[in-house]
C-alpha positions as CSV (number, residue, x, y, z in Angstrom):
1,M,13.7,9.1,17.1
2,S,16.2,7.5,14.8
3,G,16.9,8.9,11.2
4,I,15.5,6.2,9.4
5,A,12.1,6.2,11.5
6,V,11.6,9.8,10.1
7,V,12.4,8.8,6.6
8,L,9.9,6.2,6.6
9,I,7.3,8.3,8.4
10,A,7.9,11.0,5.7
11,L,7.8,8.6,3.1
12,G,4.7,7.1,4.1
13,L,3.0,10.6,4.3
14,F,4.4,11.5,0.8
15,L,2.7,8.3,-0.5
16,I,-0.6,8.7,1.2
17,G,-0.7,12.2,-0.2
18,G,-0.2,10.6,-3.6
19,V,-3.0,8.5,-3.1
20,V,-5.3,11.3,-2.6
21,S,-3.6,13.3,-6.0
22,F,-4.3,10.0,-7.9
23,V,-7.7,9.7,-6.6
24,K,-8.6,13.3,-7.9
25,Q,-6.9,13.0,-11.1
26,G,-8.8,9.5,-11.9
27,M,-5.8,7.1,-12.1
28,P,-6.7,3.2,-12.3
29,K,-7.7,1.8,-9.1
30,G,-4.7,-0.9,-9.1
31,V,-2.3,2.1,-8.9
32,I,-4.4,3.7,-6.2
33,V,-4.4,0.5,-4.0
34,L,-0.9,-0.4,-4.7
35,L,0.3,3.3,-3.6
36,G,-1.9,3.4,-0.9
37,L,-0.4,-0.1,0.9
38,C,3.1,1.0,0.0
39,G,2.3,3.9,2.1
40,A,0.5,2.3,4.9
41,M,3.4,-0.1,5.3
42,S,5.9,2.3,5.5
43,L,3.9,4.8,7.8
44,A,3.7,1.8,10.3
45,A,7.0,0.7,9.8
46,G,8.3,4.0,10.8
47,L,6.1,4.4,13.7
48,L,7.2,1.0,15.2
49,R,10.7,2.2,14.9
50,V,9.9,5.1,16.9
């Protein structure tokens, strides 16, 4: 596992955790969708590099 893959996976999990927090706080849907997409893309890129 390369270092960049670990960073991308960690970033993806962090962003997806942020989505959960933002949903609980009642943030605007656009922010939640954007953060979710960024998290999913980062997680997928990290998993593809493994």
